[in-house]
N, C-alpha and C positions, 0 to 999 in steps of 0.2 A: 324484292325487301317492301313489307308492307308498310302503308304511309307513315303509322304509328310511330315505328322505328324511325323514320327517316326525320320526322317532324321532330320527336321525342317522347316517349311514354307520357307526358302530364302537359303537353301543349296546350291545347282545348280546353283544360282546367285554368293554367296559369296564363290564360287570355281574358277568362272569365275574370279573374281574382285583378286581371291590370284594369279591365272596364268597370267593374264595382271600385277600385281603388280611384281613377281617374273620376267617376262621378263624384267620389264624397269627397276629394280635393277639391274639384270644381266649387261643390256646392256651398265647401264651407269659404271660398275664396270668394267666388261671385254673390254668396246666397245674404250677405248683411247689407251690402250697397242693393242690389236687388230688394230689399225687404222695404229698403227707406226710401227707394225710388217709387215701388207698388203706395205706401204710405202718403208723400204726396202727392201723387196722383189722386190718390183717394179725396184729400185736403183739398186741392185745384179742382179736381172736376166736377166731386159730389159736394162738397162741403162738409167731408166724414172729417175733425180731426182731433188730436188730443191723444192721451194718453193710451185713451182704450182700443185706438186705431194700431199706435205704434205697438203696440204690447201686444195685441192681435196679431199684428203681421209677422213682429220677433218670434211671438212661438211658434206659427203656420211653420216660418224657416226655421225652427231649433226641432221641431217632433221632424220633418222633412231631412233635415243633415243628420238627426239621430238617427233616422232607420237606414240612410246611406252607411252611415260609417257602422251602423250595427252590422250590417251585410258584411263590411271588410274586415271587421274583428270579429266573425261567428264563421268566416269562409272554410268549407272542408277544406281538409289536408284530401290531396288528391290518392296519396296513398292508402291512408290508414281510417280516412274520413271523421277524424277528431276535428274540436275544431284550430284554426291554423293561428287564431289571433293577434294577427299581423306581427308577429316575432320573425325571425329570420331560419328558425326550423321550427319543425312539428316537436311541439313536448312532448309526444308520445310514440314516435316511428324515429324522431330524426331529419325527414325528407326537409331538404335547403330550401330556402325560397325559390323559384323558378329552377330547381334543379330537375332534370334531366328533360328539360323544356323545347 
């Protein structure tokens, strides 16, 4: 029996989806505190402070997290290739999330 049949037809694709989802979730949860720590470090270590530094670190975090979230929401359906859009099923072909994993 081929390895793909033992593991599930779409297991590699779903593994990639889980990685992307995990990265976006961690980025959301840890991103704001990390951006605050970086802003404090810049103020204490280099004397850079104020609204511009805080706004810049938050803008960088927002851009990075937005990219991670975009990768999750535009994940291609393993069956038909349409954007999965983080739903529980593909809107085009009906493949369920983690189906045949």
